[in-house]
C-alpha positions, 0 to 999 in steps of 0.5 A: 858122912855121905858119899856120892857114887857116880860115873863121871861124864866125859870132858866137854872140851875133848871128844875122847871118853877117857876116865869115864868107864870107872865109878867114883866114890866121893864124900860130900863136903861136911864144912864150907870152904873158907877164904884165906884173908891174906892170899885169897885162897880157899881152904877147908878143914874137911880132909875127906874132900880130897878122897876119891876112890875108883871102882870098876863097877857100881856094885863094887863101890856099893859093897865098899860103902856098906862094908865100911858103914858109909852112907851113900847115894848112887847117881846113874849115868846119863846115856846120850842117844846115838844118832845115825850119821852118814857123810852122804847126808851132807849132800842130800837134796832134801836137807832140813837146813839150807846149804851153808855155801 
């Protein structure tokens, strides 16, 4: 029973960063998913795939995993480099890309 501790990335379809400040503890799947022959749905007998615990910090998640003897792996979040942007840069005469219109 191995668990992943990570901080989720923001939704790529939206610009907001909701639900990205918490750390999650999820279990790795222990059995493969099976396809139901009648309906075509996928299912699994592994109930731990449904468990997703939220913590404020990574240290709290690690403490929980060690307290309950859960093997874990911590994944550090990727921090994108902030880019300095200014509206006036759209009208500079020495633009790197040509003006589009």
